[in-house]
Structures are given as C-alpha cells and as structure tokens.
C-alpha positions in Angstrom: -13.2 -40.9 -5.3 -16.1 -40.2 -2.8 -15.2 -40.9 0.8 -17.1 -43.9 2.2 -17.3 -46.1 5.2 -18.0 -49.8 4.6 -18.6 -52.2 7.5 -17.6 -55.2 5.4 -14.0 -54.0 4.8 -10.9 -54.9 6.8 -7.4 -53.5 6.4 -4.5 -55.9 6.8 -0.8 -55.1 6.9 2.1 -57.4 5.9 5.2 -58.2 8.0 8.8 -59.1 7.6 9.6 -60.9 4.4 7.5 -58.5 2.3 10.4 -56.0 1.9 12.2 -55.3 -1.3 14.4 -52.5 -2.5 12.4 -49.7 -4.1 9.2 -50.7 -2.3 6.4 -48.1 -2.6 8.6 -45.8 -4.7 5.9 -44.5 -7.0 3.6 -43.8 -4.0 6.3 -41.7 -2.5 6.8 -39.9 -5.8 3.1 -39.1 -6.3 1.8 -38.3 -2.8 3.0 -35.6 -0.6 1.4 -37.4 2.4 3.7 -40.3 1.7 6.8 -38.2 1.4 6.1 -36.6 4.7 5.9 -40.0 6.3 9.4 -40.9 4.8 10.9 -37.6 6.1 9.4 -38.1 9.5 10.8 -41.6 9.7 14.3 -40.4 8.8 14.1 -37.7 11.4 12.8 -40.0 14.2 15.4 -42.7 13.6 18.2 -40.4 12.7 19.0 -42.4 9.5 18.4 -41.9 5.8 15.3 -44.0 5.2 15.0 -42.9 1.6 18.5 -44.4 0.9 17.6 -47.5 2.8 14.3 -48.2 1.1 15.2 -47.0 -2.5 18.9 -47.9 -2.6 20.3 -51.1 -4.0 21.8 -52.5 -0.7 19.5 -55.4 -0.2 21.6 -56.8 2.6 21.3 -53.6 4.6 17.5 -53.5 4.1 17.2 -57.2 5.2 18.9 -56.6 8.6 16.0 -57.1 11.0 16.6 -53.9 12.8 16.2 -52.0 9.5 13.6 -54.2 7.9 11.0 -53.7 10.6 10.9 -49.8 10.6 11.2 -49.8 6.8 8.1 -51.9 6.3 6.2 -49.9 8.9 7.2 -46.7 7.1 6.2 -47.9 3.7 2.9 -49.4 4.9 2.0 -46.1 6.8 2.9 -44.1 3.7 0.7 -46.2 1.4 -2.1 -46.0 4.0 -1.9 -42.1 4.1 -2.1 -42.0 0.3 -5.0 -44.4 0.2 -6.9 -42.4 2.9 -6.4 -39.2 0.9 -7.9 -40.9 -2.2 -10.7 -42.9 -0.6 -11.4 -42.1 3.0 -12.3 -45.7 3.6 -13.0 -46.8 7.2 -12.7 -50.5 7.9 -14.7 -52.3 10.5 -11.5 -53.9 11.8 -7.8 -54.3 11.1 -5.0 -56.8 11.5 -1.4 -57.4 10.5 0.9 -60.3 10.1 3.6 -60.3 12.8 5.4 -56.9 12.4 2.3 -55.8 10.5 0.3 -55.8 13.7 2.2 -52.6 14.5 1.0 -50.9 11.3 -2.5 -52.0 12.3 -2.2 -50.3 15.7 -0.9 -47.1 14.0 -4.1 -47.0 11.9 -6.2 -47.8 14.9 -4.7 -45.0 16.9 -3.5 -47.2 19.8 0.1 -46.4 18.9 1.3 -43.3 17.1 3.8 -43.5 14.2 6.7 -42.0 16.2 6.5 -44.6 19.0 5.8 -47.4 16.6 9.0 -46.6 14.7 11.0 -46.5 17.9 9.5 -49.8 19.0 10.0 -51.6 15.7 13.6 -50.5 15.5 14.3 -51.9 19.1 12.1 -54.9 18.4 14.3 -55.8 15.4 17.5 -55.4 17.5 16.1 -57.4 20.4 14.9 -60.2 18.2 18.1 -60.4 16.2 20.2 -60.5 19.4 18.1 -63.1 21.2 20.1 -65.9 19.5 23.6 -66.1 18.2 24.1 -65.5 14.5 23.4 -68.6 12.5 21.6 -70.3 15.4 18.1 -70.4 13.9 16.0 -70.1 10.8 12.5 -70.3 9.5 11.0 -72.3 6.6 7.6 -72.3 4.8 6.1 -75.7 4.3 3.8 -75.7 1.3 1.0 -78.2 0.6 1.0 -80.4 3.7 -1.6 -80.9 6.4 -0.9 -79.2 9.7 -1.3 -82.4 11.6 1.5 -84.1 9.7 3.8 -81.1 10.3 3.0 -81.3 14.0 3.7 -85.0 14.2 7.1 -84.6 12.4 8.0 -81.7 14.7 7.1 -83.7 17.8 9.3 -86.6 16.7 12.3 -84.3 16.0 11.9 -82.6 19.4 11.7 -85.9 21.2 10.9 -86.1 24.9 13.8 -84.4 26.6 11.8 -81.1 27.2 14.3 -79.2 25.0 12.2 -78.4 21.9 14.3 -77.4 18.9 11.7 -76.6 16.2 8.2 -75.1 16.4 5.3 -74.0 14.2 5.7 -70.2 13.9 2.9 -69.2 11.4 -0.4 -70.8 10.6 -0.7 -68.9 7.4 -3.3 -70.8 5.3 -4.6 -74.3 4.9 -1.7 -75.0 2.5 1.1 -72.9 4.1 2.6 -73.4 7.5 5.9 -71.9 8.7 8.3 -73.7 11.0 11.0 -72.0 13.1 13.8 -73.1 15.4 17.4 -74.3 15.5 18.9 -74.3 12.0 19.8 -78.0 11.9 16.4 -79.0 13.3 14.6 -76.9 10.7 16.7 -78.4 8.0 15.9 -81.9 9.3 12.2 -81.1 9.5 12.2 -79.8 5.9 13.8 -83.0 4.6 11.3 -85.2 6.5 8.3 -83.1 5.5 9.3 -83.3 1.8 9.4 -87.1 2.2 6.0 -87.0 3.8 4.5 -85.1 0.8 5.2 -81.4 1.1 5.0 -79.8 -2.3 7.8 -77.4 -1.4 9.9 -76.2 1.5 11.2 -72.6 1.4 13.9 -71.2 3.7 12.7 -67.6 4.5 14.9 -64.5 4.3 15.1 -64.0 8.1 18.1 -64.8 10.3 16.5 -65.9 13.6 13.8 -68.3 14.9 11.0 -65.8 15.3 7.7 -66.6 17.0 9.1 -69.3 19.2 10.2 -69.5 22.9 13.8 -68.7 21.6 12.5 -65.1 21.5 11.8 -65.0 25.3 14.7 -62.7 25.9 13.6 -60.3 23.2 10.1 -60.3 24.7 11.5 -59.3 28.1 13.7 -56.6 26.7 10.8 -55.1 24.7 8.6 -55.2 27.8 11.2 -53.2 29.7 11.4 -50.7 26.8 7.7 -50.1 26.5 6.3 -47.0 28.2 2.6 -47.2 29.1 1.8 -43.7 28.0 2.9 -44.5 24.4 -0.3 -46.6 24.1 -4.0 -45.8 24.0 -7.3 -47.5 23.5 -7.9 -48.2 19.8 -10.7 -46.5 17.8 -11.4 -49.7 15.9 -11.0 -53.4 16.6 -7.6 -55.1 15.9 -7.2 -58.8 15.5 -4.3 -60.4 17.4 -1.7 -62.7 16.0 -1.3 -64.4 19.3 -4.9 -65.6 19.9 -6.7 -64.6 16.6 -9.3 -62.6 18.5 -10.2 -58.9 18.5 -9.0 -56.3 21.0 -9.1 -52.5 21.4 -8.2 -51.7 25.1 -4.8 -50.2 25.9 -3.9 -53.0 28.3 -4.6 -55.6 25.6 -2.6 -53.7 23.0 0.5 -53.9 25.3 0.0 -57.5 26.4 -0.7 -58.9 22.9 2.1 -57.0 21.1 4.5 -58.6 23.6 2.9 -62.0 23.5 3.1 -62.3 19.7 7.0 -62.3 19.8 7.1 -65.8 21.3 3.7 -67.1 20.0 2.8 -68.5 16.6 1.0 -66.2 14.2 -2.5 -67.5 13.9 -3.2 -65.8 10.6 -5.6 -68.2 9.1 -7.8 -68.1 12.2 -7.6 -64.3 12.3 -9.0 -64.0 8.8 -11.8 -66.4 9.5 -12.6 -64.6 12.7 -12.8 -61.2 11.0 -15.3 -62.7 8.7 -17.3 -64.5 11.4 -17.3 -61.7 14.0 -17.6 -58.6 11.8 -18.9 -60.1 8.5 -15.8 -59.0 6.6 -16.1 -59.8 2.9 -13.3 -57.6 1.5 -9.7 -57.5 2.7 -7.5 -54.6 1.6 -3.8 -55.3 2.1 -1.7 -52.1 2.6 2.0 -52.5 2.3 4.9 -53.4 0.0 3.7 -56.8 -1.2 0.6 -58.9 -2.0 1.6 -61.8 0.3 -1.4 -61.5 2.6 -3.9 -61.1 -0.3 -2.6 -64.4 -1.7 -2.9 -66.2 1.6 -6.4 -64.8 2.2 -7.6 -66.3 -1.2 -6.4 -69.7 0.0 -8.0 -69.3 3.5 -11.5 -68.4 2.2 -12.4 -68.4 -1.5 -15.7 -66.6 -0.6 -14.0 -63.3 0.3 -12.3 -60.7 -1.9 -8.9 -59.3 -1.4 -6.7 -56.6 -3.1 -3.2 -55.5 -2.3 -2.4 -51.7 -2.4 1.3 -51.3 -3.0 1.6 -48.9 -5.9 -0.1 -46.1 -7.7 -1.5 -48.6 -10.3 -3.1 -50.8 -7.6 -4.5 -47.7 -5.8 -6.2 -46.8 -9.1 -7.7 -50.3 -9.2 -9.3 -49.9 -5.8 -12.4 -47.9 -6.9 -13.4 -50.4 -9.5 -12.6 -53.3 -7.2 -14.9 -51.9 -4.5 -17.7 -51.2 -7.0 -17.5 -54.8 -8.2 -17.2 -56.5 -4.9 -19.3 -54.4 -2.5 
C-alpha cells in the first residue's frame, strides 16, 4: 500500500479490559517488526512476555501489573506492523486510560522502553493502592449520565466520605462507575431499578480513576524521571480534560492526573472531530472496544479496529471508501 498522510485520521489505543490470551498472535507471526517489539518487551521487563500473552493463564495476564505492559506491547507491535504496511500519519492520537501511554509512544513523547517500565510500575502502584477486594468497577449501559450522578450522590450522602464515583464517560449509552465494592454493588442495583439496560462488573480488581488512587499517583510521580519525556511530534488528547497537548510538561502532568480523574472518552472523541476535523478513527490494539464506543458517540464518523492480519488487510479498502 502506498504511504500516505491524511489530516482527517486519528489513531486511538485501548486500555485495560481489552486484554485476552493470544491477543495479536497472527500479527506477531507475520511481521518481524512485531516480533522485535515482543522480544524487546521481554528483555526490558525480564519476563517471558510471549508466554504471558500467548499462554493459557488468563489469571496471570489479568494481574494489573502484567496486563498494562502486555497491552502496551501488543498495541505497539500492531502499530509497527501497520506503519510498515501503510505509513499513515494521523493528525492526532489518544488512548483510553492505559492506552494514553501507547498514544504517547506513537507521538514520540515517551519511548517504548520507558513506557514499559512505567506501565509495569503503574500497575503495581494502582493494585497496591487499596486492599484486595476493597474496590471494583462496573459499566452502566443505557442510562442517562444525570441519573447515574444523582444515584451516586445519594449513595455517597453528605459525610464527605465519597464511596463511589464515575470513572469513565465512555459514550452516551455507557458510563463506568468505580469505588468501594459494596457501594458499587448498591449503585448497580439502584441503577437497574432506575432503568439501566445492563450493569456489568468489569475484570479489574481496584477502583481505578477515583481519588482512591491518590497513593498510586504519588508513587508514580516519584518514579517518573523528567528526562524520560519529550515534546510530542503530534497532538495527543488527554483522558483527564479531553483536550489536546504536546508539551513535555503537559505529558507528565496529564499522565499523572488521569490516574485519579475520570476518563472523558466521549468528550475526547468529539473534540478530536471539532478541533482537527477528524472523520476516521483507527483503533490500534487487541480489541475493538473503542471502535464500538466511537460509533455510539458520533454516527457521522468512521472507525476501524486493527487487531489482526485480517483487519490490517481491510484497512486499504476502508480508507478508499471512507476518505
């Protein structure tokens, strides 16, 4: 395929929850660039990433400290394969939670080596911020955001000890809540009574994107080294405020802020369209979760998930039809 640059294209990268055993396997089997990423990941972390990603131990893969570098590795490998085949240059990038690190790797504001080290530590710090079993997250499907907020406010009461929060504004029909396990369960029950089509407990073991992660944020801030970061060569949209950034100081600040802030994914997608006229979103990573959300956020844009050799082959036709 001829290399091209298209100012209407954005790359987006999925986060935790998109993992599955065997993810990206045929990409690794068919592209040397991807295999090199896998080998580099194993060398940097001192662990067998091939066994982790392609093995059958789902429990091991779902440990947060393993999930985060594993998704970063797969997303980066797929990105390298896609770049070899297409040479596409997006006008901007973003990622959902952990995926914002993959976006920064593409943008050159963080190299793969340091992104791997950070995501490994990030996983450890986030997991250890609360005792085992303390918190959970749940997706609320098909209910207005204002109703969810009102239910949460009632559960939290007025004692200044909030127990449940909105963690992800994913789409007009999907909002994720996060907090103490019992309070999340209570909220789910009430929200179903209030008309939610479905509530889904997510495969994570801590209340991410809430003030409960303040300790993790502090530990990660202490771990960061300023010279690991650079100005980005393209604009990145932040989870924390849904706006674009590229300066090194903002990279550091916003990657820390997103740990305790809700993911403003819906706003980020709309702002990429509004600010940079993005009409095509290409999801790069092990799932199609963001492509599905984007279709619900704005039916006027196009999206495609690149997670296999088959979907990579679809890309040329997709771009011809949609650009």
